[in-house]
N, C-alpha and C positions, 0 to 999 in steps of 0.2 A: 499267110505263110512267110512272105518276105519280111513283114514287120516283126514276126516272131523270131526269125533268124537274126535280124538286126539287133533285136533286144538281147538275144543271147550273146551276140558279139560284144555289145556294150558291157554286159555284166562280166564277161571273161576278161575284157581289157582292164576293167576296174580292178578285178581281183589280181591280175598280173602286176598292175602298178603297185597295189598294196603289198604284194609279196616282195617287190623289189625296192620298196621305199626305205627300208631300215638298213643302216650300215651293219656290217658283220661284227657288231660289238657284243660281247658276252655279258658285260655288266651294265650296259645301256646308260653309262654315266658320261655326261658332257661336262668338260671343265673349262670351257672358254672363258666364262665370266670369272671363275675362280683364278685362272691363270692371269687374267688382266688385273684383278684385284691385288694379287700377290706382287705383280710387276710394279704397279703404281705405289704399293706400300713400300717396296724396296727403294723406289726412287725417292719417296718421302723420307725414308730413313737416311738416305745419302744426303739429302738437302738439309735435314735436321743436324746431322753431324758436321756439315759445313757451315752451320748457322745461317743458312739461307732460308729463313723461317717462313717468309711469305710463300716461297715456292714449295716448301714442305707442306704447308696448309693445303695448297691447291692439289698436290699429289695425294695426300691422305683423303681429301674429300672425293677425289676420283676413285680411289681404292674403295671407299665406302659405297659409292654408287654401284660399282660392279659387284661388290659383295651382296648388296641389297638385291640386285637383279637376280642373283643366284639363290637368294634367301639363305645365305651362309651367315647365321646369326653371330657365331663366334668371330668371324672375320669382320663383321659390322662393328661389334663391340671393340675389338682391338683397334680398328681404324679410328673410332671415336676416342679411345684412350691415348692413341698416338697424337691425335689432334690436341688433346688436353696437355700432353707433354710439351708440345710446341708452344702452346699458350703459357705454360709455366716459364719457358725460356723467355717469352715476351713479357712475362710478369703481368699478364692480364688474368687475374685470379677469379674474377666473376665468370669469365668465359670457361675457365677450367672447371668450375663447379657445375656449370650448365652441362658440360660434356659428361662429367662424372654422374650427374643425376640421370642423364639419358641412358647411360649404361646400367645404372641401378634399376631404372624402370624396366629396361629390357630384361634384366635378370628375373624380375618378378613375374613376367608374362611369357618368357621363352625358356627353353631348356638349355640354359648356358650359365656357367659359373665363372665369372672373371673377378671374384672377390680379391684374390691375391694381387692381381694386376692393378686393381683400384687402390689397394693399400700402398703399393709402390708409388703411385701418383700422389696419394695423400701424404706420404712420408716426405717426398720432395717439396711439396707445397708447404708443409709445416716448417721445414727447414728454411725455405725462402722467406717466409713471413716472420722468422725469428723464434718459432716454437720448437726449439731443438729437443726438448724433453719428449714431446709427442713424436717428432720425427725419429728419434732414436728408438722409442718404444715400437713403432711400426717396423723399423728395420730389424730389430731383434726378433720380433714376431715372425718376420719373413725368413730369417735365418733358421728358426726352429721348424718352419714349414717345409724347408727343402734340405733335410739332413742327408739325403742320398744323392742330391744333385751337386756335384763338386763346384761347377761354375757359379751357380746361383748362391750357394752357401758362402763361397768366398766373397762374392760380390756384396751380399747384404751384410756380411760380417764387417767388411771394411767401410761400407757405407755407414753402418752404425758408429764406427769409430770416427768417421768424418763428422757426422751430425753431433756426436757427443763432445767433439773437440778434446778428446782425452789423449794422453801420451801414446805414441805409436810404438808397438813392439816390432822393431825393424827386422829382427830375426824371423819372427813368424810371418811377417810380410814377405820377406825374401823367399821363404818356403812356398808361399802361395803363388808368388810370381813364377817361380820355377815350375810349379804344377801346371799353371796355365800355359807356360811356354812349351812344356812337354806335349800338352794336348794340341797346341797349334802346330808343332813340328810334325806330329803324327796325323794331322788333318782330322782330328777328332773334336776340335773346338767348335761348339755349336753357336756361340754368340760372341762375335768379334768385338762388340761394344763393351762387353764385360772386361775383356782383356784390355781394351783401350782405357777404360776407367782405372783399372788396377795399375797398369804400367805408368800412367800419368801421375796417379796419386803417389806411387812409389817414388817417382822423381821429385814431386812437389814436397813430400814430407822429408826426404833426405836433404833437399836444398834448404828447407826451412830449419833443419837441425844441423846444417853445415857438416853433414855426414861425409866420411871419407869416400864413400861410394856414390856421392851425389852426381858427379859428372858422368860416371859410367851408366848410372841409372837413367839419366836424362838423355844421353846419347842412344841408349837402347830404345827409349820412347821415340826419339827422332827417327830411328830406323823403322820402327813399327808404323808411325804415321806417314812416313815417306812411301812405304809399300802400299798404303791405302790412298796415297795422294790427297791427304787431308791437310792442305796448306795452312789452314787456320790453326790446326793443332800443332803443326811443326813450328809455327810462329810462337805459340804458347810455350813450347819447350825451349826455344831460343831466349825467351824472356826469363825462363828459369836459370839458364846458363849465365845470362847477363847479371841477374840478381846474385847468383852464387859468387861469381868472380868479383863483383863489387864488394860483397861482404867480406871477401878474402883479401881485399886491397889490390887485386890484380886488374888495374885500370885498362891495361892494353887489351887483355882478353875480353873484358867487359865491353869495351868500345867496339871490338870486332863483332861481337854478337849483337850489339845494338844496331850495327850496320846491317847485319843479316835480317834482323827484325824489320828494319825500314824497307829492305828489298822485297819483303813479303807483305807489305802493308796494302798495296793495291792488288786485289785479286782479279782475275779475268772474269 
């Protein structure tokens, strides 16, 4: 009788523990690994923008590790493609292809489609190896695939212009810069890197054309990169100003901005 009573107590205790073991979640979704993957991916993005490429590699690999633990195949693929982007900057093209092939293999066996992201990597790779015809074709294809996405359509349209090395329509460019600035002011800009690309290219193209608005465009880019605390990109903009003033015969201004460049050469 006593043993029977003890047995009932054990069963009741086990059931009570089971009843109390679940958190009061309605969707039963845990996002710890996903949050960690996204955090490390953001850190990788930051290091890539700063051109601290080895650190970016480490961060993206960590992002992949956590995405894999969650079995988030899309995040895994994006982590691999971001690694490919870093190795593009390092000009290690064999490694780039290895990462692209890993993502393509993943696509064959998993329910994920990263075809457009792969094409973006392939476009940049083609440009870096001197195949601008292929790079431009990829970029134009991507423009057509994002007709409703203002940011991406602007980005790929001007990327195609860069790859094709054709004359720049500065009026159209100014319109697109203003569109992105409006999105940024209203906190609706989804990808700050797109804005960074456009605002820098705007400055670069105007300096190269000795455009009357070259200085204003470059100073706008400096303000943008200063807000992001991207010192390497601020330095790139000062190089543009030094180049512009040299081309205009303003040696005093050019010398000043050369000194600013020098002051930013050694980064912490």
